C-alpha positions, -999 to +999 in steps of 0.1 A: -003+000+001+013+031-010+022+057+018+011+093+010+032+123+020+015+155+038+036+179+060+024+204+086+057+230+083+058+260+110+074+292+093+090+321+114+069+345+130+090+375+119+128+366+122+135+344+090+166+329+110+142+309+128+129+285+104+144+252+108+168+231+083+143+206+083+117+228+072+136+242+043+146+205+032+108+197+033+097+228+016+120+219-013+112+184-013+075+184-018+057+186-052+034+215-038+026+240-007-007+251+003-005+284+018-028+311+031-012+341+009+010+331-018+026+367-014+035+359+020+050+325+014+068+336-018+092+357+002+100+332+023+107+307-002+126+330-022+148+340+005+159+303+010+155+296-029+129+274-026+110+269-061+083+249-050+047+257-066+021+273-041-014+269-042-038+292-021-054+277+011-073+298+033-104+301+052-125+311+024-118+285+002-102+253+026-135+234+021-135+234-018-098+225-019-101+194-002-112+171-033-082+187-056-056+184-028-069+145-021-064+141-062-028+157-058-018+132-032-034+101-044-013+109-073+016+101-056+026+138-049+038+154-019+025+184-001+032+208+026+011+229+043+023+264+057+008+295+072+013+330+068+036+329+102+038+302+133+027+269+132-005+259+110-039+253+124-031+273+151-055+298+147-049+292+113-067+272+083-058+235+086-085+216+107-108+206+084-082+198+056-064+173+083-096+158+092-107+149+059-069+137+048-068+113+081-106+099+071-088+088+038-058+072+059-031+098+042-002+099+066+004+135+081+036+145+099+040+176+115+074+194+120+081+214+152+088+249+150+077+290+153+047+297+177+036+329+189+019+311+222+051+293+233+078+320+223+054+347+245+048+324+272+088+315+278+095+351+287+070+359+312+068+349+348+036+323+356+028+307+388+026+274+370+022+256+337-017+259+332-033+282+311-061+289+289-054+299+251-085+313+231-071+325+203-084+357+183-111+374+202-148+379+194-155+414+178-177+423+201-176+441+237-201+415+254-180+387+238-149+396+248-161+404+286-178+371+287-145+353+278-127+369+306-152+368+329-155+328+324-116+325+325-112+346+355-093+317+374-069+307+345-041+329+328-057+333+296-037+339+265-050+354+230-038+371+199-048+407+190-041+433+163-026+467+172-058+482+159-081+466+182-057+464+214-067+494+232-105+485+230-097+452+242-079+466+271-105+490+281-131+458+276-110+437+298-107+467+324-145+469+326-151+430+343-115+427+355-105+461+368-075+450+388-065+426+361-026+422+356-017+419+321+013+407+300+015+420+265+038+412+239+043+424+204+065+421+174+077+391+189+115+378+174+117+409+156+140+439+162+117+459+179+103+433+201+087+447+234+068+428+262+049+449+291+039+434+321+017+455+344-018+461+357-044+468+331-045+507+340-008+510+336-006+489+301-034+512+288-016+543+299+017+531+284+002+522+252-014+554+249+018+573+251+036+547+228+025+537+191+015+500+190+030+485+159+028+444+151+009+413+157+001+409+194+001+382+218-012+388+253-021+370+287-045+383+316-034+370+345-057+347+368-075+364+395-059+361+429-095+357+446-110+322+455-139+312+432-162+304+461-155+342+469-162+357+437-189+334+419-215+359+426-197+385+413-185+367+380-225+360+378-232+398+377-204+405+356-217+380+328-254+396+330-240+431+331-221+428+298-252+412+285-265+447+292-292+435+319-300+460+342-290+460+383-330+452+388-332+424+364-301+409+377-312+408+413-342+391+400-323+366+381-297+355+405-320+356+432-349+331+414-321+307+401-296+309+431-318+313+460-304+345+467-315+376+489-329+402+462-317+432+479-280+417+487-276+410+450-288+447+442-262+460+465-235+442+448-245+452+416-244+488+425-209+482+443-197+468+411-205+498+390-190+519+415-159+502+416-156+504+382 
């Protein structure tokens, strides 16, 4: 039985010197490279004198490419999948393709390599190894605030863009006013920067300094115990959905047998502390 060859190949997240020798060899040896943006990938290929043909593969055409990619592999040709930067399938297209290839018993080989989350986490202090990675955040304020309320007791890592990050930080402040933030930008590049401080100070810092480059950040877990803050979390979630203080007190008192007046006071106090 013939064994087809499909490779997952990480590419540098900024510094071209971070690509591995094995990645270069694979990209030279395969017949086809599936890539997000051929213009971005071609710059990398030109730098390392790689002449392999590229085919676009992104979130808008990933399903329609499945049949043609299967035909390419089943004809005996070798393929590689790359993203614009970093490791494919980590906030990049590829999951649909990998699932289909496995259904058709096609061998998949994943190479180790560059990844923004690991690069970032390896240079910031943390209490332990546990963290939650949520990828790119939702576009709405309510969606963002809900994520950081639900993940209050986990170090929560996310990606963001320079044109969105200030709004994101303000949304985080709404539900986690005492949050500690670690924010990295331009990782592996000349102007790499990592800032670690409370959310107010990070906002103030970047109000005075232009933000450029893709961002990876982490909101540190709350130091409060889950038992003490459970009701506060529920209040924050309902507030993010624009429920009034009166409605929140009614909902929580009915669902959890709490005193309606006590809940109402908590809602008012949480608003005054923001």
